[in-house]
MDAnalysis code that builds the backbone (N, CA, C; Angstrom):
import MDAnalysis as mda
import numpy as np

u = mda.Universe.empty(702, n_residues=234, atom_resindex=np.repeat(np.arange(234), 3), trajectory=True)
u.add_TopologyAttr("name", ["N", "CA", "C"] * 234)
u.add_TopologyAttr("resid", np.arange(1, 235))
u.add_TopologyAttr("resname", ["UNK", "UNK", "UNK", "UNK", "UNK", "UNK", "UNK", "UNK", "UNK", "UNK", "UNK", "UNK", "UNK", "UNK", "UNK", "UNK", "UNK", "UNK", "UNK", "UNK", "UNK", "UNK", "UNK", "UNK", "UNK", "UNK", "UNK", "UNK", "UNK", "UNK", "UNK", "UNK", "UNK", "UNK", "UNK", "UNK", "UNK", "UNK", "UNK", "UNK", "UNK", "UNK", "UNK", "UNK", "UNK", "UNK", "UNK", "UNK", "UNK", "UNK", "UNK", "UNK", "UNK", "UNK", "UNK", "UNK", "UNK", "UNK", "UNK", "UNK", "UNK", "UNK", "UNK", "UNK", "UNK", "UNK", "UNK", "UNK", "UNK", "UNK", "UNK", "UNK", "UNK", "UNK", "UNK", "UNK", "UNK", "UNK", "UNK", "UNK", "UNK", "UNK", "UNK", "UNK", "UNK", "UNK", "UNK", "UNK", "UNK", "UNK", "UNK", "UNK", "UNK", "UNK", "UNK", "UNK", "UNK", "UNK", "UNK", "UNK", "UNK", "UNK", "UNK", "UNK", "UNK", "UNK", "UNK", "UNK", "UNK", "UNK", "UNK", "UNK", "UNK", "UNK", "UNK", "UNK", "UNK", "UNK", "UNK", "UNK", "UNK", "UNK", "UNK", "UNK", "UNK", "UNK", "UNK", "UNK", "UNK", "UNK", "UNK", "UNK", "UNK", "UNK", "UNK", "UNK", "UNK", "UNK", "UNK", "UNK", "UNK", "UNK", "UNK", "UNK", "UNK", "UNK", "UNK", "UNK", "UNK", "UNK", "UNK", "UNK", "UNK", "UNK", "UNK", "UNK", "UNK", "UNK", "UNK", "UNK", "UNK", "UNK", "UNK", "UNK", "UNK", "UNK", "UNK", "UNK", "UNK", "UNK", "UNK", "UNK", "UNK", "UNK", "UNK", "UNK", "UNK", "UNK", "UNK", "UNK", "UNK", "UNK", "UNK", "UNK", "UNK", "UNK", "UNK", "UNK", "UNK", "UNK", "UNK", "UNK", "UNK", "UNK", "UNK", "UNK", "UNK", "UNK", "UNK", "UNK", "UNK", "UNK", "UNK", "UNK", "UNK", "UNK", "UNK", "UNK", "UNK", "UNK", "UNK", "UNK", "UNK", "UNK", "UNK", "UNK", "UNK", "UNK", "UNK", "UNK", "UNK", "UNK", "UNK", "UNK", "UNK", "UNK", "UNK", "UNK", "UNK", "UNK", "UNK", "UNK", "UNK", "UNK"])
u.atoms.positions = np.array([
    [-104.842, 29.898, 142.794],
    [-103.595, 30.642, 142.614],
    [-102.407, 29.690, 142.766],
    [-101.403, 29.840, 141.850],
    [-100.229, 28.966, 141.963],
    [-99.418, 29.284, 143.198],
    [-98.755, 28.251, 143.730],
    [-97.897, 28.474, 144.879],
    [-96.758, 29.412, 144.500],
    [-96.255, 30.146, 145.507],
    [-95.203, 31.140, 145.257],
    [-93.943, 30.508, 144.684],
    [-93.613, 29.267, 145.134],
    [-92.337, 28.677, 144.710],
    [-92.343, 28.348, 143.213],
    [-93.524, 28.245, 142.617],
    [-93.596, 27.923, 141.197],
    [-93.297, 29.133, 140.316],
    [-93.266, 30.309, 140.882],
    [-93.027, 31.518, 140.107],
    [-91.543, 31.734, 139.805],
    [-90.677, 31.052, 140.524],
    [-89.235, 31.257, 140.366],
    [-88.568, 29.926, 140.046],
    [-87.799, 29.863, 138.970],
    [-87.121, 28.598, 138.649],
    [-86.057, 28.283, 139.694],
    [-85.777, 27.030, 139.932],
    [-84.752, 26.661, 140.919],
    [-83.373, 27.124, 140.462],
    [-82.528, 27.399, 141.442],
    [-81.161, 27.824, 141.125],
    [-80.387, 26.660, 140.512],
    [-79.484, 26.949, 139.570],
    [-78.702, 25.862, 138.956],
    [-77.733, 25.241, 139.951],
    [-77.413, 23.979, 139.727],
    [-76.438, 23.303, 140.558],
    [-75.039, 23.832, 140.256],
    [-74.152, 23.627, 141.193],
    [-72.765, 24.045, 140.987],
    [-72.156, 23.258, 139.825],
    [-71.359, 23.903, 138.989],
    [-70.759, 23.195, 137.849],
    [-69.820, 22.084, 138.306],
    [-69.835, 20.982, 137.575],
    [-68.960, 19.853, 137.866],
    [-67.826, 19.845, 136.847],
    [-66.595, 19.888, 137.307],
    [-65.461, 19.895, 136.353],
    [-65.482, 18.652, 135.464],
    [-65.221, 18.856, 134.196],
    [-65.180, 17.749, 133.240],
    [-63.891, 17.881, 132.442],
    [-62.982, 17.003, 132.715],
    [-61.674, 17.087, 132.072],
    [-61.405, 15.827, 131.260],
    [-61.127, 16.018, 129.985],
    [-60.783, 14.909, 129.103],
    [-59.261, 14.803, 129.061],
    [-58.713, 13.639, 129.330],
    [-57.255, 13.489, 129.276],
    [-56.709, 13.866, 127.901],
    [-55.602, 14.535, 127.907],
    [-54.978, 14.921, 126.647],
    [-54.224, 13.745, 126.046],
    [-54.382, 13.511, 124.762],
    [-53.667, 12.393, 124.142],
    [-52.195, 12.717, 123.929],
    [-51.419, 11.677, 123.804],
    [-50.017, 11.823, 123.415],
    [-49.943, 11.641, 121.904],
    [-49.229, 12.529, 121.241],
    [-49.095, 12.451, 119.788],
    [-47.627, 12.463, 119.390],
    [-47.314, 11.679, 118.379],
    [-45.962, 11.675, 117.832],
    [-46.031, 11.264, 116.367],
    [-44.912, 11.375, 115.697],
    [-44.833, 11.071, 114.273],
    [-43.648, 10.155, 114.040],
    [-43.893, 9.006, 113.421],
    [-42.790, 8.124, 113.067],
    [-42.017, 8.702, 111.892],
    [-40.817, 8.215, 111.684],
    [-39.980, 8.752, 110.616],
    [-40.607, 8.578, 109.241],
    [-41.437, 7.565, 109.080],
    [-42.070, 7.337, 107.774],
    [-43.326, 8.179, 107.568],
    [-43.660, 9.022, 108.553],
    [-44.800, 9.914, 108.412],
    [-46.073, 9.437, 109.072],
    [-46.067, 8.249, 109.685],
    [-47.272, 7.741, 110.342],
    [-47.512, 8.520, 111.635],
    [-48.691, 9.106, 111.739],
    [-49.055, 9.858, 112.938],
    [-49.626, 8.906, 113.970],
    [-49.104, 8.972, 115.190],
    [-49.531, 8.105, 116.282],
    [-50.226, 8.950, 117.349],
    [-51.411, 8.514, 117.764],
    [-52.153, 9.185, 118.834],
    [-52.504, 8.132, 119.884],
    [-52.131, 8.389, 121.136],
    [-52.326, 7.411, 122.202],
    [-53.122, 8.025, 123.352],
    [-54.244, 7.371, 123.709],
    [-55.006, 7.708, 124.908],
    [-54.824, 6.562, 125.892],
    [-54.172, 6.825, 126.993],
    [-54.051, 5.812, 128.040],
    [-55.310, 5.842, 128.909],
    [-56.011, 4.713, 128.943],
    [-57.237, 4.613, 129.726],
    [-57.280, 3.223, 130.359],
    [-57.005, 3.155, 131.635],
    [-56.822, 1.871, 132.307],
    [-58.050, 1.431, 133.111],
    [-59.207, 2.000, 132.811],
    [-60.413, 1.596, 133.545],
    [-60.807, 0.160, 133.238],
    [-60.567, -0.279, 132.010],
    [-60.877, -1.644, 131.602],
    [-59.666, -2.242, 130.898],
    [-59.450, -3.558, 131.015],
    [-58.273, -4.188, 130.400],
    [-58.478, -4.450, 128.905],
    [-58.817, -3.391, 128.178],
    [-59.120, -3.496, 126.752],
    [-58.306, -2.451, 125.999],
    [-57.920, -2.776, 124.777],
    [-57.225, -1.809, 123.934],
    [-57.873, -1.808, 122.552],
    [-58.029, -0.620, 121.982],
    [-58.621, -0.432, 120.665],
    [-57.632, 0.263, 119.749],
    [-57.583, -0.198, 118.514],
    [-56.709, 0.397, 117.504],
    [-57.561, 0.844, 116.314],
    [-57.258, 2.029, 115.798],
    [-57.884, 2.515, 114.571],
    [-56.785, 3.069, 113.669],
    [-56.571, 2.391, 112.554],
    [-55.614, 2.864, 111.556],
    [-56.422, 3.494, 110.433],
    [-56.430, 4.817, 110.378],
    [-57.294, 5.545, 109.453],
    [-56.477, 6.172, 108.329],
    [-56.959, 5.981, 107.115],
    [-56.304, 6.530, 105.927],
    [-57.147, 7.654, 105.342],
    [-56.468, 8.651, 104.790],
    [-57.162, 9.794, 104.201],
    [-57.513, 9.522, 102.734],
    [-58.244, 8.474, 102.527],
    [-58.809, 8.224, 101.203],
    [-60.065, 7.389, 101.369],
    [-60.970, 7.541, 100.434],
    [-62.220, 6.796, 100.466],
    [-62.779, 6.660, 99.074],
    [-64.087, 6.483, 98.982],
    [-64.705, 6.243, 97.681],
    [-64.529, 7.415, 96.716],
    [-64.451, 8.637, 97.237],
    [-64.288, 9.764, 96.326],
    [-62.909, 9.758, 95.669],
    [-61.987, 8.931, 96.178],
    [-60.657, 8.818, 95.592],
    [-60.529, 7.649, 94.628],
    [-61.598, 6.854, 94.494],
    [-61.562, 5.777, 93.519],
    [-61.543, 6.376, 92.114],
    [-60.780, 5.797, 91.211],
    [-60.778, 6.297, 89.833],
    [-62.189, 6.302, 89.262],
    [-62.448, 7.243, 88.351],
    [-63.796, 7.410, 87.804],
    [-64.345, 6.146, 87.161],
    [-63.473, 5.381, 86.528],
    [-63.952, 4.189, 85.827],
    [-63.966, 2.947, 86.720],
    [-63.618, 3.112, 87.990],
    [-63.649, 1.974, 88.922],
    [-64.268, 2.404, 90.243],
    [-65.430, 3.020, 90.176],
    [-66.149, 3.408, 91.375],
    [-66.401, 2.161, 92.223],
    [-66.141, 2.237, 93.505],
    [-66.303, 1.089, 94.386],
    [-64.999, 0.387, 94.697],
    [-63.896, 0.857, 94.113],
    [-62.608, 0.196, 94.310],
    [-62.133, 0.301, 95.748],
    [-62.314, 1.462, 96.358],
    [-61.878, 1.653, 97.742],
    [-62.600, 0.697, 98.689],
    [-63.897, 0.550, 98.513],
    [-64.662, -0.365, 99.360],
    [-64.245, -1.808, 99.127],
    [-63.932, -2.150, 97.879],
    [-63.499, -3.515, 97.573],
    [-62.170, -3.824, 98.247],
    [-61.235, -2.888, 98.208],
    [-59.941, -3.083, 98.867],
    [-60.144, -3.323, 100.356],
    [-60.945, -2.470, 100.989],
    [-61.175, -2.609, 102.432],
    [-61.835, -3.947, 102.765],
    [-62.846, -4.328, 102.005],
    [-63.568, -5.560, 102.288],
    [-62.701, -6.803, 102.123],
    [-61.778, -6.762, 101.161],
    [-60.989, -7.947, 100.845],
    [-59.675, -8.044, 101.625],
    [-59.350, -7.020, 102.417],
    [-58.134, -7.096, 103.226],
    [-58.151, -8.293, 104.166],
    [-59.320, -8.615, 104.686],
    [-59.430, -9.707, 105.657],
    [-59.807, -11.040, 105.008],
    [-59.798, -11.094, 103.685],
    [-60.241, -12.310, 102.999],
    [-59.099, -13.163, 102.458],
    [-57.931, -12.992, 103.028],
    [-56.797, -13.814, 102.624],
    [-55.505, -13.029, 102.611],
    [-54.463, -13.604, 103.227],
    [-53.138, -12.978, 103.235],
    [-52.107, -14.035, 102.837],
    [-50.856, -13.631, 102.809],
    [-49.796, -14.573, 102.431],
    [-49.696, -15.749, 103.396],
    [-50.073, -15.527, 104.649],
    [-49.924, -16.568, 105.660],
    [-51.227, -17.238, 106.075],
    [-52.374, -16.589, 105.803],
    [-53.641, -17.129, 106.283],
    [-54.731, -17.003, 105.227],
    [-55.589, -18.006, 105.185],
    [-56.813, -17.892, 104.402],
    [-57.806, -17.045, 105.200],
    [-58.899, -16.684, 104.575],
    [-59.895, -15.888, 105.286],
    [-60.427, -16.646, 106.507],
    [-60.623, -17.956, 106.370],
    [-61.121, -18.762, 107.483],
    [-60.099, -18.835, 108.609],
    [-58.833, -19.063, 108.257],
    [-57.783, -19.146, 109.280],
    [-57.631, -17.825, 110.023],
    [-57.714, -16.730, 109.282],
    [-57.597, -15.415, 109.910],
    [-58.760, -15.170, 110.862],
    [-59.962, -15.516, 110.433],
    [-61.142, -15.333, 111.281],
    [-61.043, -16.186, 112.545],
    [-60.525, -17.403, 112.413],
    [-60.374, -18.272, 113.575],
    [-59.363, -17.717, 114.559],
    [-58.266, -17.156, 114.055],
    [-57.251, -16.585, 114.943],
    [-57.830, -15.409, 115.731],
    [-58.581, -14.558, 115.045],
    [-59.194, -13.415, 115.721],
    [-60.211, -13.893, 116.753],
    [-61.016, -14.879, 116.382],
    [-62.034, -15.404, 117.297],
    [-61.399, -16.053, 118.520],
    [-60.287, -16.769, 118.323],
    [-59.620, -17.424, 119.449],
    [-59.082, -16.419, 120.456],
    [-58.818, -15.214, 120.011],
    [-58.349, -14.154, 120.908],
    [-59.517, -13.437, 121.587],
    [-60.739, -13.729, 121.139],
    [-61.886, -12.974, 121.639],
    [-61.803, -11.527, 121.207],
    [-61.226, -11.301, 120.025],
    [-60.943, -9.956, 119.537],
    [-61.818, -9.631, 118.331],
    [-61.600, -8.462, 117.762],
    [-62.269, -8.078, 116.521],
    [-61.235, -7.447, 115.599],
    [-61.445, -7.645, 114.294],
    [-60.544, -7.088, 113.287],
    [-61.330, -6.946, 111.995],
    [-61.465, -5.721, 111.517],
    [-62.161, -5.524, 110.256],
    [-61.713, -4.216, 109.614],
    [-62.061, -4.064, 108.352],
    [-61.715, -2.857, 107.603],
    [-62.958, -2.359, 106.885],
    [-63.049, -1.049, 106.703],
    [-64.200, -0.464, 106.024],
    [-63.774, 0.816, 105.320],
    [-64.586, 1.216, 104.350],
    [-64.293, 2.440, 103.604],
    [-65.567, 3.254, 103.457],
    [-65.461, 4.559, 103.677],
    [-66.580, 5.476, 103.495],
    [-66.244, 6.411, 102.341],
    [-66.987, 7.486, 102.211],
    [-66.707, 8.429, 101.124],
    [-65.330, 9.053, 101.256],
    [-64.902, 9.353, 102.495],
    [-63.691, 10.144, 102.695],
    [-62.533, 9.411, 103.345],
    [-62.766, 8.279, 103.967],
    [-61.669, 7.618, 104.658],
    [-61.823, 6.110, 104.638],
    [-60.724, 5.443, 104.908],
    [-60.694, 3.988, 105.006],
    [-60.029, 3.639, 106.327],
    [-60.613, 2.686, 107.051],
    [-60.145, 2.400, 108.402],
    [-59.983, 0.903, 108.631],
    [-58.866, 0.532, 109.237],
    [-58.674, -0.810, 109.759],
    [-58.850, -0.716, 111.272],
    [-59.792, -1.473, 111.809],
    [-60.121, -1.399, 113.234],
    [-59.839, -2.733, 113.904],
    [-59.310, -2.657, 115.118],
    [-59.038, -3.866, 115.888],
    [-59.230, -3.570, 117.365],
    [-59.679, -4.581, 118.097],
    [-59.783, -4.444, 119.556],
    [-59.576, -5.813, 120.183],
    [-59.049, -5.794, 121.406],
    [-58.778, -7.042, 122.108],
    [-58.529, -6.745, 123.578],
    [-58.537, -7.794, 124.391],
    [-58.059, -7.635, 125.755],
    [-56.607, -7.174, 125.714],
    [-56.226, -6.354, 126.703],
    [-54.878, -5.793, 126.704],
    [-53.807, -6.876, 126.680],
    [-54.091, -8.030, 127.282],
    [-53.093, -9.100, 127.323],
    [-52.817, -9.691, 125.932],
    [-53.724, -9.434, 124.970],
    [-53.548, -9.960, 123.613],
    [-53.214, -8.863, 122.604],
    [-52.784, -7.703, 123.089],
    [-52.568, -6.595, 122.159],
    [-51.479, -6.896, 121.138],
    [-50.416, -7.591, 121.540],
    [-49.341, -7.910, 120.596],
    [-49.857, -8.817, 119.485],
    [-50.697, -9.787, 119.850],
    [-51.233, -10.716, 118.860],
    [-52.153, -10.029, 117.867],
    [-53.045, -9.159, 118.360],
    [-53.978, -8.506, 117.441],
    [-53.249, -7.482, 116.579],
    [-52.206, -6.867, 117.108],
    [-51.409, -5.939, 116.298],
    [-50.720, -6.674, 115.150],
    [-50.234, -7.869, 115.422],
    [-49.581, -8.648, 114.364],
    [-50.572, -9.029, 113.276],
    [-51.795, -9.377, 113.671],
    [-52.811, -9.704, 112.676],
    [-53.247, -8.464, 111.903],
    [-53.266, -7.339, 112.586],
    [-53.572, -6.075, 111.916],
    [-52.522, -5.765, 110.851],
    [-51.254, -5.983, 111.211],
    [-50.171, -5.771, 110.254],
    [-50.232, -6.791, 109.122],
    [-50.691, -7.985, 109.424],
    [-50.806, -9.043, 108.412],
    [-51.742, -8.625, 107.287],
    [-52.931, -8.117, 107.636],
    [-53.880, -7.744, 106.583],
    [-53.469, -6.443, 105.896],
    [-52.699, -5.619, 106.585],
    [-52.244, -4.374, 105.984],
    [-51.113, -4.594, 104.986],
    [-50.134, -5.399, 105.375],
    [-48.923, -5.562, 104.567],
    [-48.948, -6.764, 103.633],
    [-49.790, -7.767, 103.918],
    [-49.702, -9.008, 103.148],
    [-51.031, -9.503, 102.588],
    [-51.920, -8.616, 102.176],
    [-53.158, -9.121, 101.579],
    [-52.875, -9.725, 100.211],
    [-53.619, -10.750, 99.854],
    [-53.413, -11.389, 98.548],
    [-54.580, -11.151, 97.593],
    [-55.708, -10.653, 98.086],
    [-56.877, -10.397, 97.253],
    [-57.181, -11.606, 96.359],
    [-57.482, -12.755, 96.959],
    [-57.693, -13.975, 96.172],
    [-58.804, -13.806, 95.131],
    [-58.595, -14.391, 93.964],
    [-59.552, -14.274, 92.869],
    [-60.929, -14.811, 93.268],
    [-60.963, -15.941, 94.002],
    [-62.246, -16.518, 94.363],
    [-63.010, -15.630, 95.343],
    [-62.259, -14.957, 96.235],
    [-62.903, -14.047, 97.177],
    [-63.391, -12.790, 96.453],
    [-62.618, -12.327, 95.471],
    [-63.035, -11.166, 94.687],
    [-64.303, -11.478, 93.898],
    [-64.360, -12.666, 93.319],
    [-65.549, -13.072, 92.570],
    [-66.775, -13.083, 93.471],
    [-66.626, -13.646, 94.672],
    [-67.742, -13.695, 95.620],
    [-68.144, -12.292, 96.058],
    [-67.154, -11.429, 96.305],
    [-67.442, -10.048, 96.697],
    [-68.248, -9.339, 95.617],
    [-67.853, -9.498, 94.366],
    [-68.553, -8.837, 93.270],
    [-69.988, -9.340, 93.143],
    [-70.165, -10.632, 93.264],
    [-71.519, -11.196, 93.179],
    [-72.407, -10.650, 94.293],
    [-71.893, -10.660, 95.524],
    [-72.680, -10.176, 96.659],
    [-72.975, -8.683, 96.556],
    [-71.969, -7.923, 96.110],
    [-72.148, -6.474, 95.992],
    [-73.187, -6.132, 94.936],
    [-73.139, -6.798, 93.813],
    [-74.107, -6.534, 92.740],
    [-75.517, -6.902, 93.187],
    [-75.656, -8.026, 93.884],
    [-76.967, -8.404, 94.411],
    [-77.473, -7.357, 95.402],
    [-76.540, -6.859, 96.236],
    [-76.921, -5.827, 97.191],
    [-77.356, -4.546, 96.507],
    [-76.685, -4.181, 95.425],
    [-77.044, -2.981, 94.675],
    [-78.415, -3.138, 94.025],
    [-78.691, -4.327, 93.528],
    [-79.999, -4.571, 92.917],
    [-81.111, -4.386, 93.945],
    [-80.860, -4.882, 95.154],
    [-81.864, -4.708, 96.217],
    [-82.000, -3.233, 96.588],
    [-80.871, -2.530, 96.735],
    [-80.922, -1.115, 97.100],
    [-81.755, -0.318, 96.105],
    [-81.552, -0.607, 94.838],
    [-82.249, 0.176, 93.820],
    [-83.714, -0.227, 93.666],
    [-84.159, -1.170, 94.468],
    [-85.590, -1.487, 94.526],
    [-86.263, -0.740, 95.669],
    [-85.461, 0.008, 96.443],
    [-85.975, 0.731, 97.608],
    [-86.142, 2.212, 97.282],
    [-87.312, 2.750, 97.598],
    [-87.610, 4.141, 97.259],
    [-86.686, 5.124, 97.977],
    [-86.368, 4.833, 99.258],
    [-85.534, 5.781, 100.000],
    [-84.126, 5.862, 99.417],
    [-83.591, 4.728, 98.943],
    [-82.266, 4.758, 98.325],
    [-82.292, 5.567, 97.035],
    [-83.322, 5.371, 96.210],
    [-83.430, 6.113, 94.956],
    [-83.569, 7.607, 95.224],
    [-84.291, 7.956, 96.300],
    [-84.431, 9.370, 96.662],
    [-83.085, 9.945, 97.088],
    [-82.329, 9.198, 97.897],
    [-81.001, 9.654, 98.320],
    [-80.076, 9.825, 97.111],
    [-80.163, 8.893, 96.185],
    [-79.309, 8.935, 95.000],
    [-79.589, 10.180, 94.170],
    [-80.870, 10.484, 93.953],
    [-81.222, 11.661, 93.158],
    [-80.916, 12.955, 93.905],
    [-81.106, 12.950, 95.220],
    [-80.791, 14.150, 96.013],
    [-79.310, 14.473, 95.925],
    [-78.466, 13.454, 96.061],
    [-77.019, 13.670, 95.977],
    [-76.620, 14.183, 94.597],
    [-77.240, 13.642, 93.562],
    [-76.923, 14.080, 92.200],
    [-77.264, 15.552, 92.002],
    [-78.415, 15.974, 92.528],
    [-78.851, 17.362, 92.356],
    [-78.011, 18.308, 93.200],
    [-77.721, 17.908, 94.439],
    [-76.998, 18.788, 95.363],
    [-75.530, 18.949, 94.969],
    [-74.874, 17.834, 94.625],
    [-73.422, 17.865, 94.422],
    [-72.987, 17.956, 92.972],
    [-73.902, 17.796, 92.044],
    [-73.552, 17.971, 90.639],
    [-72.469, 17.023, 90.166],
    [-71.335, 17.597, 89.734],
    [-70.236, 16.782, 89.207],
    [-69.239, 16.349, 90.280],
    [-69.448, 16.767, 91.518],
    [-68.548, 16.368, 92.605],
    [-68.707, 14.877, 92.877],
    [-67.609, 14.195, 93.311],
    [-67.720, 12.756, 93.625],
    [-68.791, 12.410, 94.643],
    [-69.165, 13.348, 95.523],
    [-70.232, 13.088, 96.486],
    [-71.573, 12.812, 95.804],
    [-71.685, 13.158, 94.544],
    [-72.959, 12.974, 93.850],
    [-73.274, 11.504, 93.608],
    [-72.287, 10.633, 93.730],
    [-72.493, 9.200, 93.516],
    [-72.489, 8.492, 94.858],
    [-73.649, 8.027, 95.272],
    [-73.760, 7.403, 96.593],
    [-73.420, 5.918, 96.560],
    [-73.380, 5.327, 95.371],
    [-73.060, 3.907, 95.256],
    [-72.583, 3.625, 93.841],
    [-71.735, 2.607, 93.680],
    [-71.297, 2.249, 92.327],
    [-72.424, 1.592, 91.553],
    [-72.252, 1.517, 90.254],
    [-73.184, 0.778, 89.412],
    [-72.655, -0.647, 89.261],
    [-73.514, -1.615, 88.951],
    [-73.034, -2.983, 88.750],
    [-71.896, -3.076, 87.747],
    [-71.938, -2.259, 86.698],
    [-70.861, -2.274, 85.698],
    [-69.539, -1.828, 86.311],
    [-69.587, -0.883, 87.264],
    [-68.364, -0.445, 87.944],
    [-67.763, -1.588, 88.752],
    [-68.622, -2.324, 89.443],
    [-68.158, -3.442, 90.267],
    [-67.544, -4.523, 89.384],
    [-68.173, -4.797, 88.249],
    [-67.662, -5.825, 87.332],
    [-66.259, -5.506, 86.843],
    [-65.925, -4.206, 86.746],
    [-64.614, -3.794, 86.224],
    [-63.477, -4.029, 87.212],
    [-63.809, -4.212, 88.482],
    [-62.765, -4.355, 89.495],
    [-61.982, -5.645, 89.256],
    [-60.676, -5.522, 89.192],
    [-59.806, -6.679, 88.984],
    [-58.829, -6.813, 90.140],
    [-58.235, -7.957, 90.264],
    [-57.243, -8.185, 91.312],
    [-56.072, -7.233, 91.142],
    [-55.635, -7.008, 89.908],
    [-54.518, -6.097, 89.654],
    [-54.853, -4.673, 90.104],
    [-56.094, -4.242, 89.870],
    [-56.474, -2.886, 90.278],
    [-56.517, -2.766, 91.802],
    [-56.888, -3.845, 92.490],
    [-56.879, -3.836, 93.955],
    [-55.456, -3.716, 94.484],
    [-54.560, -4.484, 93.913],
    [-53.161, -4.466, 94.353],
    [-52.552, -3.089, 94.125],
    [-52.813, -2.513, 92.967],
    [-52.244, -1.199, 92.646],
    [-52.802, -0.118, 93.561],
    [-54.121, -0.127, 93.762],
    [-54.749, 0.886, 94.613],
    [-54.260, 0.758, 96.048],
    [-54.130, -0.466, 96.527],
    [-53.623, -0.715, 97.874],
    [-52.214, -0.166, 98.050],
    [-51.338, -0.409, 97.092],
    [-49.947, 0.035, 97.208],
    [-49.831, 1.554, 97.103],
    [-50.718, 2.181, 96.338],
    [-50.656, 3.627, 96.163],
    [-51.248, 4.391, 97.338],
    [-52.322, 3.887, 97.899],
    [-53.076, 4.650, 98.896],
    [-52.770, 4.275, 100.338],
    [-52.441, 3.008, 100.587],
    [-52.206, 2.596, 101.970],
    [-50.740, 2.797, 102.325],
    [-50.413, 4.059, 102.569],
    [-49.045, 4.462, 102.888],
    [-49.050, 5.192, 104.234],
    [-47.947, 5.139, 104.986],
    [-47.951, 5.678, 106.350],
    [-48.126, 7.184, 106.429],
    [-47.582, 7.914, 105.438],
    [-47.699, 9.368, 105.484],
    [-49.061, 9.859, 105.013],
    [-49.998, 8.941, 104.816],
    [-51.383, 9.306, 104.508],
    [-52.321, 8.672, 105.543],
    [-51.778, 8.438, 106.759],
    [-52.556, 7.696, 107.755],
    [-52.251, 8.166, 109.164],
    [-53.137, 7.791, 110.075],
    [-52.893, 7.982, 111.509],
    [-53.358, 6.732, 112.246],
    [-52.628, 6.377, 113.286],
    [-52.966, 5.221, 114.109],
    [-53.348, 5.715, 115.495],
    [-54.583, 5.430, 115.880],
    [-55.105, 5.863, 117.170],
    [-55.198, 4.655, 118.096],
    [-54.605, 4.772, 119.279],
    [-54.604, 3.702, 120.274],
    [-55.314, 4.218, 121.517],
    [-56.335, 3.496, 121.957],
    [-57.093, 3.889, 123.147],
    [-57.263, 2.676, 124.043],
    [-56.894, 2.825, 125.314],
    [-57.141, 1.723, 126.239],
    [-56.036, 1.491, 127.234],
    [-55.995, 0.276, 127.727],
    [-55.093, -0.104, 128.813],
    [-53.698, -0.396, 128.257],
    [-52.942, 0.666, 128.023],
    [-51.586, 0.542, 127.489],
    [-50.638, 1.433, 128.281],
    [-49.371, 1.102, 128.217],
    [-48.307, 1.973, 128.715],
    [-47.701, 2.665, 127.503],
    [-47.618, 3.963, 127.554],
    [-47.218, 4.728, 126.371],
    [-45.872, 4.295, 125.809],
    [-44.880, 4.178, 126.653],
    [-43.545, 3.825, 126.165],
    [-43.516, 2.410, 125.582],
    [-44.210, 1.491, 126.246],
    [-44.224, 0.115, 125.761],
    [-44.925, 0.005, 124.413],
    [-46.087, 0.641, 124.283],
    [-46.838, 0.530, 123.039],
    [-46.119, 1.255, 121.906],
    [-45.450, 2.355, 122.209],
    [-44.684, 3.054, 121.168],
    [-43.566, 2.176, 120.633],
    [-42.912, 1.452, 121.522],
    [-41.853, 0.548, 121.099],
    [-42.413, -0.550, 120.184],
    [-43.568, -1.108, 120.554],
    [-44.200, -2.137, 119.720],
    [-44.607, -1.580, 118.361],
    [-45.178, -0.383, 118.353],
    [-45.620, 0.216, 117.097],
    [-44.448, 0.513, 116.180],
    [-43.341, 0.940, 116.766],
    [-42.144, 1.190, 115.960],
    [-41.620, -0.094, 115.334],
    [-41.658, -1.166, 116.107],
    [-41.184, -2.447, 115.581],
    [-42.053, -2.945, 114.434],
    [-43.367, -2.738, 114.539],
    [-44.294, -3.269, 113.537],
    [-44.435, -2.341, 112.333],
    [-44.530, -1.036, 112.583],
    [-44.823, -0.098, 111.504],
    [-43.647, 0.803, 111.113],
    [-42.538, 0.707, 111.837],
    [-41.421, 1.611, 111.578],
    [-40.781, 1.435, 110.210],
    [-40.779, 0.216, 109.677],
    [-40.162, -0.039, 108.358],
    [-41.141, 0.120, 107.198],
    [-42.345, 0.499, 107.487],
    [-43.365, 0.737, 106.453],
    [-42.919, 1.903, 105.587],
    [-42.774, 1.677, 104.302],
    [-42.236, 2.683, 103.390],
    [-43.289, 3.753, 103.061],
    [-42.860, 5.017, 103.169],
    [-43.777, 6.096, 102.812],
    [-43.902, 6.201, 101.299],
    [-44.921, 6.910, 100.855],
    [-45.151, 7.061, 99.431],
    [-45.587, 8.480, 99.094],
    [-46.072, 8.655, 97.885],
    [-46.509, 9.967, 97.427],
    [-48.010, 10.123, 97.665],
    [-48.375, 11.193, 98.362],
    [-49.772, 11.470, 98.640],
    [-50.326, 12.320, 97.505],
    [-51.315, 11.782, 96.798],
    [-51.903, 12.512, 95.679],
    [-53.067, 13.367, 96.140],
])
């Protein structure tokens, strides 16, 4: 016979309060939404500049354009080559990269709090002054096409591709990856135009999390992003 205590489940423990700090939110005059979480447990700060556009916003005849713009932001600016930019980020012990998904494009940066001004300047550098060098674009296209060839040799990728086509029909979600011909069509001029049209402050939000003082970081953000011209959101 089982012991009596096994017939009754133990009483639950007393609930433990769980409170998430509320973020501070504001809007710059140019429409850039700012969200700040002050968290001083570690001397680190993280930045996420997120745009409301992604691969589904790439023109039909240039599928993959959004990903190309994001990938090439860090491959050369007016002041730095891709190597020089990478060295500056590495010397700070920081990270800086950009990526694009189906629905959004994000520039991400993180660094020790003592280097936040430096990493913010580099973040602004790739945002405002990318040059999309022809040689880097050529290399990107070659690597992307090779990657697509490998993907299409994998059964799971082909299954995902057909599933998306059947489920989403004519919706942009039906295309999980560009075709090599789409990648070949990407030009430097199309990158510049897409960047100027889509990377605008009133189509973005900047999230700051980490060891910051709200008033100080707001002042820095205003100095760096306050003159960023808003545009038309399509």
